[in-house]
N, CA and C atoms of all chains as a GROMACS GRO file, in nm:
protein
  612
    1UNK      N    1   1.920  -0.499   0.217
    1UNK     CA    2   2.036  -0.514   0.289
    1UNK      C    3   2.069  -0.643   0.409
    2UNK      N    4   2.204  -0.686   0.394
    2UNK     CA    5   2.228  -0.794   0.465
    2UNK      C    6   2.173  -0.702   0.617
    3UNK      N    7   2.134  -0.828   0.674
    3UNK     CA    8   2.124  -0.735   0.848
    3UNK      C    9   2.218  -0.731   0.875
    4UNK      N   10   2.346  -0.791   0.889
    4UNK     CA   11   2.440  -0.779   0.967
    4UNK      C   12   2.515  -0.650   0.943
    5UNK      N   13   2.529  -0.588   0.801
    5UNK     CA   14   2.535  -0.482   0.784
    5UNK      C   15   2.482  -0.343   0.868
    6UNK      N   16   2.385  -0.352   0.899
    6UNK     CA   17   2.295  -0.254   0.980
    6UNK      C   18   2.379  -0.237   1.118
    7UNK      N   19   2.411  -0.341   1.155
    7UNK     CA   20   2.495  -0.331   1.300
    7UNK      C   21   2.616  -0.303   1.296
    8UNK      N   22   2.669  -0.254   1.159
    8UNK     CA   23   2.814  -0.206   1.169
    8UNK      C   24   2.813  -0.050   1.173
    9UNK      N   25   2.865  -0.044   1.307
    9UNK     CA   26   2.856   0.112   1.362
    9UNK      C   27   2.942   0.200   1.322
   10UNK      N   28   2.917   0.302   1.252
   10UNK     CA   29   2.982   0.394   1.184
   10UNK      C   30   3.070   0.468   1.295
   11UNK      N   31   3.074   0.436   1.414
   11UNK     CA   32   3.179   0.535   1.509
   11UNK      C   33   3.282   0.460   1.532
   12UNK      N   34   3.264   0.299   1.495
   12UNK     CA   35   3.364   0.242   1.507
   12UNK      C   36   3.449   0.203   1.363
   13UNK      N   37   3.431   0.233   1.283
   13UNK     CA   38   3.474   0.222   1.122
   13UNK      C   39   3.594   0.224   1.130
   14UNK      N   40   3.671   0.323   1.178
   14UNK     CA   41   3.810   0.359   1.151
   14UNK      C   42   3.927   0.280   1.167
   15UNK      N   43   4.014   0.233   1.154
   15UNK     CA   44   4.137   0.172   1.204
   15UNK      C   45   4.148   0.208   1.339
   16UNK      N   46   4.167   0.330   1.365
   16UNK     CA   47   4.202   0.411   1.455
   16UNK      C   48   4.107   0.380   1.599
   17UNK      N   49   3.948   0.391   1.552
   17UNK     CA   50   3.868   0.392   1.659
   17UNK      C   51   3.894   0.242   1.681
   18UNK      N   52   3.883   0.143   1.576
   18UNK     CA   53   3.895   0.009   1.612
   18UNK      C   54   3.979  -0.045   1.750
   19UNK      N   55   4.141   0.062   1.723
   19UNK     CA   56   4.216   0.031   1.764
   19UNK      C   57   4.191   0.074   1.931
   20UNK      N   58   4.148   0.182   1.940
   20UNK     CA   59   4.124   0.286   2.053
   20UNK      C   60   4.034   0.178   2.143
   21UNK      N   61   3.915   0.145   2.082
   21UNK     CA   62   3.834   0.040   2.180
   21UNK      C   63   3.903  -0.066   2.218
   22UNK      N   64   3.996  -0.160   2.096
   22UNK     CA   65   4.022  -0.261   2.168
   22UNK      C   66   4.093  -0.229   2.284
   23UNK      N   67   4.210  -0.142   2.285
   23UNK     CA   68   4.273  -0.118   2.397
   23UNK      C   69   4.202  -0.057   2.551
   24UNK      N   70   4.091   0.003   2.514
   24UNK     CA   71   3.992   0.017   2.640
   24UNK      C   72   3.904  -0.065   2.663
   25UNK      N   73   3.895  -0.204   2.595
   25UNK     CA   74   3.832  -0.313   2.638
   25UNK      C   75   3.892  -0.409   2.738
   26UNK      N   76   4.063  -0.377   2.694
   26UNK     CA   77   4.142  -0.458   2.784
   26UNK      C   78   4.201  -0.379   2.932
   27UNK      N   79   4.235  -0.263   2.897
   27UNK     CA   80   4.267  -0.158   3.027
   27UNK      C   81   4.174  -0.092   3.084
   28UNK      N   82   4.158  -0.098   3.166
   28UNK     CA   83   4.026  -0.007   3.280
   28UNK      C   84   4.046   0.154   3.233
   29UNK      N   85   4.147   0.179   3.245
   29UNK     CA   86   4.187   0.334   3.199
   29UNK      C   87   4.297   0.338   3.141
   30UNK      N   88   4.333   0.427   3.090
   30UNK     CA   89   4.431   0.426   2.968
   30UNK      C   90   4.477   0.592   2.975
   31UNK      N   91   4.583   0.618   2.964
   31UNK     CA   92   4.595   0.749   2.903
   31UNK      C   93   4.649   0.788   2.767
   32UNK      N   94   4.645   0.914   2.723
   32UNK     CA   95   4.683   0.988   2.617
   32UNK      C   96   4.798   0.925   2.550
   33UNK      N   97   4.895   0.920   2.626
   33UNK     CA   98   5.062   0.891   2.591
   33UNK      C   99   5.023   0.726   2.558
   34UNK      N  100   5.009   0.657   2.631
   34UNK     CA  101   4.970   0.516   2.603
   34UNK      C  102   4.895   0.462   2.481
   35UNK      N  103   4.794   0.534   2.470
   35UNK     CA  104   4.698   0.517   2.338
   35UNK      C  105   4.797   0.590   2.211
   36UNK      N  106   4.858   0.676   2.236
   36UNK     CA  107   4.949   0.723   2.118
   36UNK      C  108   5.042   0.616   2.098
   37UNK      N  109   5.120   0.587   2.167
   37UNK     CA  110   5.220   0.482   2.126
   37UNK      C  111   5.176   0.332   2.120
   38UNK      N  112   5.050   0.298   2.161
   38UNK     CA  113   5.019   0.191   2.101
   38UNK      C  114   4.961   0.178   1.952
   39UNK      N  115   4.889   0.288   1.943
   39UNK     CA  116   4.852   0.285   1.808
   39UNK      C  117   4.913   0.363   1.706
   40UNK      N  118   4.993   0.458   1.771
   40UNK     CA  119   5.116   0.520   1.658
   40UNK      C  120   5.034   0.619   1.588
   41UNK      N  121   4.980   0.697   1.641
   41UNK     CA  122   4.877   0.789   1.589
   41UNK      C  123   4.946   0.918   1.615
   42UNK      N  124   4.915   1.042   1.584
   42UNK     CA  125   4.934   1.208   1.593
   42UNK      C  126   4.819   1.246   1.674
   43UNK      N  127   4.916   1.340   1.753
   43UNK     CA  128   4.824   1.394   1.836
   43UNK      C  129   4.681   1.420   1.814
   44UNK      N  130   4.702   1.536   1.693
   44UNK     CA  131   4.583   1.585   1.662
   44UNK      C  132   4.465   1.456   1.616
   45UNK      N  133   4.534   1.364   1.574
   45UNK     CA  134   4.418   1.237   1.487
   45UNK      C  135   4.378   1.166   1.589
   46UNK      N  136   4.453   1.115   1.726
   46UNK     CA  137   4.391   1.054   1.806
   46UNK      C  138   4.319   1.128   1.907
   47UNK      N  139   4.320   1.271   1.906
   47UNK     CA  140   4.229   1.338   1.997
   47UNK      C  141   4.110   1.336   1.940
   48UNK      N  142   4.122   1.360   1.770
   48UNK     CA  143   3.967   1.400   1.703
   48UNK      C  144   3.885   1.241   1.739
   49UNK      N  145   3.959   1.143   1.712
   49UNK     CA  146   3.926   1.027   1.730
   49UNK      C  147   3.857   1.011   1.892
   50UNK      N  148   3.944   1.028   1.982
   50UNK     CA  149   3.867   1.014   2.144
   50UNK      C  150   3.780   1.108   2.136
   51UNK      N  151   3.778   1.218   2.084
   51UNK     CA  152   3.625   1.336   2.068
   51UNK      C  153   3.520   1.257   2.037
   52UNK      N  154   3.547   1.199   1.911
   52UNK     CA  155   3.404   1.164   1.859
   52UNK      C  156   3.355   1.051   1.953
   53UNK      N  157   3.450   0.980   2.018
   53UNK     CA  158   3.387   0.853   2.078
   53UNK      C  159   3.342   0.905   2.211
   54UNK      N  160   3.367   1.025   2.254
   54UNK     CA  161   3.321   1.076   2.376
   54UNK      C  162   3.205   1.107   2.363
   55UNK      N  163   3.171   1.166   2.268
   55UNK     CA  164   3.017   1.229   2.213
   55UNK      C  165   2.945   1.128   2.163
   56UNK      N  166   2.998   1.035   2.132
   56UNK     CA  167   2.904   0.940   2.137
   56UNK      C  168   2.865   0.838   2.253
   57UNK      N  169   2.918   0.878   2.362
   57UNK     CA  170   2.938   0.847   2.488
   57UNK      C  171   2.966   0.651   2.480
   58UNK      N  172   3.048   0.660   2.402
   58UNK     CA  173   3.112   0.549   2.409
   58UNK      C  174   3.246   0.551   2.536
   59UNK      N  175   3.285   0.657   2.547
   59UNK     CA  176   3.407   0.663   2.650
   59UNK      C  177   3.385   0.787   2.749
   60UNK      N  178   3.442   0.739   2.869
   60UNK     CA  179   3.462   0.896   2.939
   60UNK      C  180   3.604   0.944   2.962
   61UNK      N  181   3.607   1.059   3.003
   61UNK     CA  182   3.722   1.093   3.018
   61UNK      C  183   3.744   1.198   3.140
   62UNK      N  184   3.879   1.141   3.231
   62UNK     CA  185   3.858   1.197   3.359
   62UNK      C  186   4.004   1.261   3.336
   63UNK      N  187   3.952   1.425   3.396
   63UNK     CA  188   4.105   1.474   3.390
   63UNK      C  189   4.142   1.531   3.556
   64UNK      N  190   4.267   1.477   3.574
   64UNK     CA  191   4.317   1.487   3.728
   64UNK      C  192   4.436   1.543   3.751
   65UNK      N  193   4.499   1.556   3.836
   65UNK     CA  194   4.645   1.594   3.847
   65UNK      C  195   4.707   1.494   3.951
   66UNK      N  196   4.824   1.455   3.872
   66UNK     CA  197   4.918   1.360   3.908
   66UNK      C  198   4.999   1.459   3.966
   67UNK      N  199   5.056   1.487   4.131
   67UNK     CA  200   5.110   1.588   4.179
   67UNK      C  201   5.098   1.718   4.100
   68UNK      N  202   5.171   1.762   4.057
   68UNK     CA  203   5.146   1.903   3.960
   68UNK      C  204   5.109   1.895   3.813
   69UNK      N  205   5.114   1.765   3.780
   69UNK     CA  206   5.090   1.747   3.630
   69UNK      C  207   4.954   1.688   3.592
   70UNK      N  208   4.878   1.773   3.518
   70UNK     CA  209   4.745   1.707   3.441
   70UNK      C  210   4.776   1.586   3.407
   71UNK      N  211   4.711   1.490   3.413
   71UNK     CA  212   4.692   1.354   3.361
   71UNK      C  213   4.511   1.313   3.344
   72UNK      N  214   4.521   1.293   3.218
   72UNK     CA  215   4.377   1.307   3.153
   72UNK      C  216   4.384   1.122   3.145
   73UNK      N  217   4.290   1.079   3.199
   73UNK     CA  218   4.240   0.908   3.144
   73UNK      C  219   4.154   0.905   3.060
   74UNK      N  220   4.120   0.799   3.023
   74UNK     CA  221   4.017   0.730   2.922
   74UNK      C  222   3.976   0.606   2.968
   75UNK      N  223   3.834   0.592   2.974
   75UNK     CA  224   3.792   0.455   2.972
   75UNK      C  225   3.665   0.424   2.906
   76UNK      N  226   3.635   0.314   2.898
   76UNK     CA  227   3.514   0.268   2.809
   76UNK      C  228   3.392   0.278   2.906
   77UNK      N  229   3.284   0.332   2.834
   77UNK     CA  230   3.183   0.306   2.907
   77UNK      C  231   3.052   0.203   2.906
   78UNK      N  232   3.008   0.161   2.966
   78UNK     CA  233   2.928   0.036   2.949
   78UNK      C  234   2.857   0.027   2.808
   79UNK      N  235   2.794   0.187   2.807
   79UNK     CA  236   2.739   0.133   2.635
   79UNK      C  237   2.833   0.138   2.557
   80UNK      N  238   2.977   0.214   2.572
   80UNK     CA  239   3.073   0.152   2.442
   80UNK      C  240   3.085   0.056   2.446
   81UNK      N  241   3.121  -0.034   2.563
   81UNK     CA  242   3.138  -0.171   2.556
   81UNK      C  243   3.036  -0.228   2.464
   82UNK      N  244   2.940  -0.241   2.547
   82UNK     CA  245   2.806  -0.293   2.434
   82UNK      C  246   2.824  -0.279   2.298
   83UNK      N  247   2.855  -0.143   2.278
   83UNK     CA  248   2.800  -0.114   2.116
   83UNK      C  249   2.939  -0.163   2.024
   84UNK      N  250   3.086  -0.165   2.081
   84UNK     CA  251   3.166  -0.231   2.077
   84UNK      C  252   3.167  -0.362   2.038
   85UNK      N  253   3.113  -0.455   2.117
   85UNK     CA  254   3.077  -0.583   2.133
   85UNK      C  255   3.013  -0.634   1.990
   86UNK      N  256   2.872  -0.550   2.004
   86UNK     CA  257   2.773  -0.555   1.882
   86UNK      C  258   2.856  -0.556   1.743
   87UNK      N  259   2.925  -0.442   1.764
   87UNK     CA  260   2.976  -0.407   1.635
   87UNK      C  261   3.056  -0.532   1.584
   88UNK      N  262   3.163  -0.595   1.688
   88UNK     CA  263   3.252  -0.683   1.629
   88UNK      C  264   3.143  -0.814   1.584
   89UNK      N  265   3.089  -0.854   1.659
   89UNK     CA  266   2.954  -0.945   1.641
   89UNK      C  267   2.947  -0.930   1.480
   90UNK      N  268   2.886  -0.800   1.452
   90UNK     CA  269   2.852  -0.823   1.317
   90UNK      C  270   2.958  -0.817   1.202
   91UNK      N  271   3.064  -0.757   1.278
   91UNK     CA  272   3.198  -0.808   1.180
   91UNK      C  273   3.215  -0.934   1.137
   92UNK      N  274   3.219  -1.018   1.241
   92UNK     CA  275   3.231  -1.150   1.243
   92UNK      C  276   3.100  -1.209   1.127
   93UNK      N  277   2.980  -1.151   1.158
   93UNK     CA  278   2.890  -1.249   1.074
   93UNK      C  279   2.894  -1.176   0.923
   94UNK      N  280   2.998  -1.077   0.898
   94UNK     CA  281   3.017  -1.040   0.763
   94UNK      C  282   3.154  -1.145   0.708
   95UNK      N  283   3.253  -1.173   0.818
   95UNK     CA  284   3.353  -1.246   0.743
   95UNK      C  285   3.281  -1.404   0.752
   96UNK      N  286   3.213  -1.464   0.822
   96UNK     CA  287   3.147  -1.594   0.813
   96UNK      C  288   3.072  -1.596   0.695
   97UNK      N  289   3.012  -1.493   0.664
   97UNK     CA  290   2.927  -1.491   0.516
   97UNK      C  291   3.008  -1.512   0.433
   98UNK      N  292   3.129  -1.428   0.419
   98UNK     CA  293   3.237  -1.444   0.292
   98UNK      C  294   3.312  -1.518   0.283
   99UNK      N  295   3.325  -1.596   0.395
   99UNK     CA  296   3.409  -1.732   0.390
   99UNK      C  297   3.337  -1.836   0.368
  100UNK      N  298   3.211  -1.858   0.366
  100UNK     CA  299   3.097  -1.927   0.339
  100UNK      C  300   3.089  -1.935   0.168
  101UNK      N  301   3.078  -1.814   0.104
  101UNK     CA  302   3.065  -1.810  -0.013
  101UNK      C  303   3.237  -1.823  -0.084
  102UNK      N  304   3.318  -1.836  -0.040
  102UNK     CA  305   3.445  -1.864  -0.113
  102UNK      C  306   3.421  -2.011  -0.227
  103UNK      N  307   5.215  -0.071   1.793
  103UNK     CA  308   5.061  -0.118   1.732
  103UNK      C  309   5.042  -0.256   1.723
  104UNK      N  310   4.953  -0.292   1.743
  104UNK     CA  311   4.945  -0.445   1.695
  104UNK      C  312   4.905  -0.478   1.550
  105UNK      N  313   5.017  -0.555   1.560
  105UNK     CA  314   5.040  -0.621   1.367
  105UNK      C  315   4.915  -0.617   1.321
  106UNK      N  316   4.778  -0.673   1.346
  106UNK     CA  317   4.666  -0.675   1.243
  106UNK      C  318   4.611  -0.553   1.230
  107UNK      N  319   4.644  -0.439   1.308
  107UNK     CA  320   4.568  -0.324   1.278
  107UNK      C  321   4.668  -0.250   1.149
  108UNK      N  322   4.770  -0.294   1.142
  108UNK     CA  323   4.814  -0.261   1.007
  108UNK      C  324   4.780  -0.307   0.902
  109UNK      N  325   4.694  -0.426   0.878
  109UNK     CA  326   4.656  -0.496   0.774
  109UNK      C  327   4.512  -0.440   0.733
  110UNK      N  328   4.443  -0.373   0.835
  110UNK     CA  329   4.314  -0.312   0.824
  110UNK      C  330   4.362  -0.218   0.696
  111UNK      N  331   4.229  -0.215   0.600
  111UNK     CA  332   4.282  -0.121   0.516
  111UNK      C  333   4.196  -0.021   0.476
  112UNK      N  334   4.215   0.092   0.466
  112UNK     CA  335   4.147   0.219   0.504
  112UNK      C  336   4.045   0.203   0.345
  113UNK      N  337   4.100   0.144   0.276
  113UNK     CA  338   3.986   0.154   0.144
  113UNK      C  339   3.869   0.056   0.150
  114UNK      N  340   3.845  -0.044   0.309
  114UNK     CA  341   3.746  -0.087   0.299
  114UNK      C  342   3.694  -0.072   0.443
  115UNK      N  343   3.746   0.026   0.514
  115UNK     CA  344   3.646   0.062   0.658
  115UNK      C  345   3.526   0.072   0.648
  116UNK      N  346   3.473   0.171   0.554
  116UNK     CA  347   3.330   0.193   0.561
  116UNK      C  348   3.225   0.071   0.550
  117UNK      N  349   3.080   0.099   0.631
  117UNK     CA  350   3.006  -0.018   0.580
  117UNK      C  351   2.987  -0.039   0.468
  118UNK      N  352   2.980   0.071   0.354
  118UNK     CA  353   2.916   0.099   0.236
  118UNK      C  354   3.038  -0.031   0.136
  119UNK      N  355   3.160   0.013   0.182
  119UNK     CA  356   3.248  -0.049   0.095
  119UNK      C  357   3.277  -0.193   0.168
  120UNK      N  358   3.277  -0.219   0.275
  120UNK     CA  359   3.222  -0.366   0.306
  120UNK      C  360   3.123  -0.436   0.262
  121UNK      N  361   3.037  -0.392   0.232
  121UNK     CA  362   2.890  -0.401   0.149
  121UNK      C  363   2.896  -0.476   0.030
  122UNK      N  364   2.984  -0.343  -0.023
  122UNK     CA  365   3.005  -0.370  -0.170
  122UNK      C  366   3.119  -0.474  -0.191
  123UNK      N  367   3.197  -0.481  -0.149
  123UNK     CA  368   3.275  -0.575  -0.189
  123UNK      C  369   3.221  -0.747  -0.133
  124UNK      N  370   3.172  -0.702  -0.029
  124UNK     CA  371   3.108  -0.877   0.005
  124UNK      C  372   3.026  -0.890  -0.090
  125UNK      N  373   2.952  -0.808  -0.166
  125UNK     CA  374   2.842  -0.860  -0.303
  125UNK      C  375   2.922  -0.856  -0.390
  126UNK      N  376   3.055  -0.824  -0.443
  126UNK     CA  377   3.128  -0.865  -0.568
  126UNK      C  378   3.206  -0.990  -0.537
  127UNK      N  379   3.226  -1.024  -0.432
  127UNK     CA  380   3.315  -1.157  -0.368
  127UNK      C  381   3.228  -1.244  -0.393
  128UNK      N  382   3.081  -1.242  -0.436
  128UNK     CA  383   2.964  -1.341  -0.441
  128UNK      C  384   2.943  -1.350  -0.570
  129UNK      N  385   2.902  -1.230  -0.616
  129UNK     CA  386   2.869  -1.219  -0.772
  129UNK      C  387   2.972  -1.174  -0.866
  130UNK      N  388   2.987  -1.254  -0.988
  130UNK     CA  389   3.069  -1.216  -1.067
  130UNK      C  390   3.096  -1.086  -1.100
  131UNK      N  391   2.970  -1.087  -1.158
  131UNK     CA  392   2.930  -0.894  -1.207
  131UNK      C  393   2.809  -0.887  -1.153
  132UNK      N  394   2.795  -0.751  -1.140
  132UNK     CA  395   2.723  -0.714  -1.063
  132UNK      C  396   2.679  -0.545  -1.128
  133UNK      N  397   2.534  -0.524  -1.133
  133UNK     CA  398   2.501  -0.356  -1.211
  133UNK      C  399   2.480  -0.273  -1.058
  134UNK      N  400   2.469  -0.148  -1.143
  134UNK     CA  401   2.484  -0.035  -1.025
  134UNK      C  402   2.337  -0.066  -0.934
  135UNK      N  403   2.224  -0.097  -0.993
  135UNK     CA  404   2.090  -0.093  -0.943
  135UNK      C  405   2.112  -0.224  -0.835
  136UNK      N  406   2.168  -0.319  -0.882
  136UNK     CA  407   2.182  -0.431  -0.782
  136UNK      C  408   2.240  -0.419  -0.643
  137UNK      N  409   2.385  -0.348  -0.661
  137UNK     CA  410   2.435  -0.312  -0.532
  137UNK      C  411   2.348  -0.181  -0.441
  138UNK      N  412   2.296  -0.106  -0.528
  138UNK     CA  413   2.227  -0.009  -0.461
  138UNK      C  414   2.101  -0.062  -0.365
  139UNK      N  415   2.033  -0.160  -0.453
  139UNK     CA  416   1.884  -0.204  -0.341
  139UNK      C  417   1.944  -0.312  -0.247
  140UNK      N  418   2.068  -0.364  -0.290
  140UNK     CA  419   2.097  -0.448  -0.153
  140UNK      C  420   2.166  -0.381  -0.026
  141UNK      N  421   2.247  -0.274  -0.061
  141UNK     CA  422   2.305  -0.200   0.007
  141UNK      C  423   2.241  -0.074   0.106
  142UNK      N  424   2.080  -0.040   0.001
  142UNK     CA  425   2.064   0.075   0.076
  142UNK      C  426   2.124   0.189   0.072
  143UNK      N  427   2.197   0.222  -0.074
  143UNK     CA  428   2.261   0.343  -0.099
  143UNK      C  429   2.195   0.436  -0.140
  144UNK      N  430   2.239   0.582  -0.152
  144UNK     CA  431   2.194   0.654  -0.231
  144UNK      C  432   2.300   0.669  -0.368
  145UNK      N  433   2.238   0.694  -0.509
  145UNK     CA  434   2.300   0.708  -0.589
  145UNK      C  435   2.429   0.766  -0.568
  146UNK      N  436   2.427   0.904  -0.477
  146UNK     CA  437   2.580   0.954  -0.510
  146UNK      C  438   2.657   0.911  -0.413
  147UNK      N  439   2.621   0.826  -0.300
  147UNK     CA  440   2.707   0.785  -0.203
  147UNK      C  441   2.768   0.649  -0.252
  148UNK      N  442   2.694   0.550  -0.336
  148UNK     CA  443   2.747   0.460  -0.381
  148UNK      C  444   2.829   0.483  -0.496
  149UNK      N  445   2.812   0.569  -0.581
  149UNK     CA  446   2.910   0.599  -0.696
  149UNK      C  447   3.021   0.664  -0.629
  150UNK      N  448   3.033   0.712  -0.516
  150UNK     CA  449   3.160   0.760  -0.494
  150UNK      C  450   3.216   0.676  -0.392
  151UNK      N  451   3.172   0.565  -0.341
  151UNK     CA  452   3.286   0.457  -0.275
  151UNK      C  453   3.284   0.343  -0.409
  152UNK      N  454   3.200   0.349  -0.514
  152UNK     CA  455   3.269   0.255  -0.654
  152UNK      C  456   3.358   0.350  -0.693
  153UNK      N  457   3.387   0.475  -0.711
  153UNK     CA  458   3.495   0.524  -0.745
  153UNK      C  459   3.640   0.511  -0.684
  154UNK      N  460   3.621   0.532  -0.551
  154UNK     CA  461   3.715   0.501  -0.436
  154UNK      C  462   3.768   0.326  -0.469
  155UNK      N  463   3.665   0.290  -0.499
  155UNK     CA  464   3.751   0.120  -0.491
  155UNK      C  465   3.785   0.127  -0.637
  156UNK      N  466   3.753   0.163  -0.741
  156UNK     CA  467   3.809   0.122  -0.876
  156UNK      C  468   3.948   0.222  -0.878
  157UNK      N  469   3.912   0.336  -0.827
  157UNK     CA  470   4.106   0.405  -0.825
  157UNK      C  471   4.173   0.335  -0.742
  158UNK      N  472   4.145   0.258  -0.627
  158UNK     CA  473   4.244   0.173  -0.551
  158UNK      C  474   4.312   0.059  -0.636
  159UNK      N  475   4.233   0.009  -0.752
  159UNK     CA  476   4.245  -0.069  -0.825
  159UNK      C  477   4.152  -0.224  -0.793
  160UNK      N  478   4.083  -0.241  -0.702
  160UNK     CA  479   4.000  -0.322  -0.635
  160UNK      C  480   3.840  -0.322  -0.726
  161UNK      N  481   3.821  -0.289  -0.824
  161UNK     CA  482   3.747  -0.325  -0.895
  161UNK      C  483   3.721  -0.279  -1.016
  162UNK      N  484   3.649  -0.357  -1.124
  162UNK     CA  485   3.651  -0.287  -1.255
  162UNK      C  486   3.546  -0.251  -1.325
  163UNK      N  487   3.518  -0.144  -1.398
  163UNK     CA  488   3.410  -0.091  -1.435
  163UNK      C  489   3.399  -0.143  -1.574
  164UNK      N  490   3.296  -0.188  -1.644
  164UNK     CA  491   3.256  -0.209  -1.783
  164UNK      C  492   3.119  -0.146  -1.821
  165UNK      N  493   3.131  -0.082  -1.922
  165UNK     CA  494   3.054  -0.007  -1.968
  165UNK      C  495   3.029  -0.026  -2.077
  166UNK      N  496   2.863  -0.081  -2.118
  166UNK     CA  497   2.847  -0.142  -2.206
  166UNK      C  498   2.680  -0.095  -2.266
  167UNK      N  499   2.613  -0.161  -2.368
  167UNK     CA  500   2.477  -0.154  -2.452
  167UNK      C  501   2.396  -0.268  -2.416
  168UNK      N  502   2.291  -0.268  -2.321
  168UNK     CA  503   2.192  -0.391  -2.359
  168UNK      C  504   2.084  -0.324  -2.426
  169UNK      N  505   2.086  -0.353  -2.533
  169UNK     CA  506   1.990  -0.310  -2.666
  169UNK      C  507   2.042  -0.153  -2.684
  170UNK      N  508   1.966  -0.067  -2.645
  170UNK     CA  509   1.993   0.074  -2.664
  170UNK      C  510   2.028   0.151  -2.505
  171UNK      N  511   2.006   0.074  -2.408
  171UNK     CA  512   2.016   0.125  -2.290
  171UNK      C  513   2.165   0.081  -2.237
  172UNK      N  514   2.218   0.194  -2.170
  172UNK     CA  515   2.365   0.194  -2.156
  172UNK      C  516   2.330   0.084  -1.986
  173UNK      N  517   2.475   0.020  -1.966
  173UNK     CA  518   2.462  -0.092  -1.851
  173UNK      C  519   2.606  -0.088  -1.839
  174UNK      N  520   2.590  -0.069  -1.697
  174UNK     CA  521   2.743  -0.067  -1.654
  174UNK      C  522   2.773  -0.175  -1.526
  175UNK      N  523   2.860  -0.276  -1.545
  175UNK     CA  524   2.877  -0.339  -1.465
  175UNK      C  525   3.012  -0.341  -1.379
  176UNK      N  526   2.984  -0.392  -1.248
  176UNK     CA  527   3.105  -0.423  -1.162
  176UNK      C  528   3.169  -0.542  -1.111
  177UNK      N  529   3.308  -0.534  -1.131
  177UNK     CA  530   3.314  -0.674  -1.115
  177UNK      C  531   3.472  -0.660  -1.007
  178UNK      N  532   3.528  -0.741  -0.887
  178UNK     CA  533   3.628  -0.713  -0.825
  178UNK      C  534   3.733  -0.785  -0.894
  179UNK      N  535   3.841  -0.708  -0.912
  179UNK     CA  536   3.951  -0.738  -0.953
  179UNK      C  537   4.054  -0.855  -0.885
  180UNK      N  538   4.146  -0.924  -0.929
  180UNK     CA  539   4.230  -1.012  -0.850
  180UNK      C  540   4.298  -0.946  -0.730
  181UNK      N  541   4.306  -0.823  -0.758
  181UNK     CA  542   4.418  -0.753  -0.612
  181UNK      C  543   4.272  -0.739  -0.497
  182UNK      N  544   4.188  -0.668  -0.575
  182UNK     CA  545   4.055  -0.626  -0.483
  182UNK      C  546   4.017  -0.780  -0.398
  183UNK      N  547   4.012  -0.883  -0.470
  183UNK     CA  548   3.999  -0.996  -0.395
  183UNK      C  549   4.115  -1.032  -0.294
  184UNK      N  550   4.176  -1.037  -0.314
  184UNK     CA  551   4.284  -1.060  -0.237
  184UNK      C  552   4.294  -0.948  -0.110
  185UNK      N  553   4.317  -0.836  -0.123
  185UNK     CA  554   4.302  -0.693  -0.052
  185UNK      C  555   4.182  -0.715   0.048
  186UNK      N  556   4.072  -0.740   0.004
  186UNK     CA  557   3.951  -0.788   0.095
  186UNK      C  558   3.973  -0.872   0.168
  187UNK      N  559   3.996  -1.019   0.130
  187UNK     CA  560   4.056  -1.128   0.231
  187UNK      C  561   4.142  -1.095   0.325
  188UNK      N  562   4.266  -1.028   0.269
  188UNK     CA  563   4.344  -0.969   0.390
  188UNK      C  564   4.268  -0.903   0.517
  189UNK      N  565   4.200  -0.797   0.445
  189UNK     CA  566   4.110  -0.702   0.553
  189UNK      C  567   4.024  -0.775   0.619
  190UNK      N  568   3.962  -0.888   0.553
  190UNK     CA  569   3.870  -0.936   0.670
  190UNK      C  570   3.984  -1.043   0.737
  191UNK      N  571   4.088  -1.093   0.732
  191UNK     CA  572   4.180  -1.170   0.819
  191UNK      C  573   4.204  -1.114   0.932
  192UNK      N  574   4.245  -0.945   0.901
  192UNK     CA  575   4.312  -0.844   0.986
  192UNK      C  576   4.182  -0.834   1.097
  193UNK      N  577   4.067  -0.834   1.044
  193UNK     CA  578   3.943  -0.786   1.137
  193UNK      C  579   3.908  -0.908   1.210
  194UNK      N  580   3.933  -1.055   1.155
  194UNK     CA  581   3.919  -1.149   1.270
  194UNK      C  582   4.019  -1.180   1.378
  195UNK      N  583   4.138  -1.129   1.333
  195UNK     CA  584   4.236  -1.109   1.442
  195UNK      C  585   4.198  -1.026   1.565
  196UNK      N  586   4.152  -0.913   1.512
  196UNK     CA  587   4.128  -0.815   1.622
  196UNK      C  588   3.984  -0.893   1.709
  197UNK      N  589   3.910  -0.918   1.608
  197UNK     CA  590   3.764  -1.006   1.702
  197UNK      C  591   3.852  -1.112   1.784
  198UNK      N  592   3.937  -1.152   1.725
  198UNK     CA  593   3.964  -1.285   1.846
  198UNK      C  594   4.029  -1.248   1.959
  199UNK      N  595   4.106  -1.145   1.944
  199UNK     CA  596   4.237  -1.083   2.029
  199UNK      C  597   4.132  -1.031   2.109
  200UNK      N  598   4.020  -0.968   2.114
  200UNK     CA  599   3.923  -0.870   2.163
  200UNK      C  600   3.839  -0.995   2.276
  201UNK      N  601   3.798  -1.102   2.230
  201UNK     CA  602   3.746  -1.233   2.259
  201UNK      C  603   3.831  -1.280   2.378
  202UNK      N  604   3.955  -1.284   2.349
  202UNK     CA  605   4.055  -1.353   2.433
  202UNK      C  606   4.059  -1.236   2.572
  203UNK      N  607   4.047  -1.151   2.566
  203UNK     CA  608   4.053  -1.070   2.695
  203UNK      C  609   3.934  -1.052   2.739
  204UNK      N  610   3.812  -1.105   2.698
  204UNK     CA  611   3.712  -1.052   2.774
  204UNK      C  612   3.697  -1.133   2.926
   0.00000   0.00000   0.00000
């Protein structure tokens, strides 16, 4: 197996998760609606991807109240940032490898 | 939604399919065992990914006999090559976008 394929992380495979992590790499904290609008996902779909990333330890969830309204924010963990960078590096090697063979 | 995310193709999302297409971009024709060894996949897993790529029109399957032994080869279609290149371009833009924001 090509070595870089081993570094492609199943947790980030889907377009939705690539999108979520891309947003979280830029914005320190973000909320559900911002992610939903940016990525054009349904509530259920976004929630399930967020839960999977949380369970993998790649993002943390903070629930608080803004006035009387509940507000949930999402933030990448250090582990999440490292893992996502490693995933992008692996994808980059795959791309370079493909281009070399064109 | 970031425009490049729309060009990320669900058919190529998984590591297995990235691997299969990377092999098929280089080798004109390849057989099941070569893919299996290169990508370290189980028979069932590889077969199911190959079937999905065939159904998407991204690879074609040729069954023939080598002497008395059946031999099945897999080859990327033109549509598969184009679509895979577009997918890699989208991933590249995602990577560049992430790097710019580091």
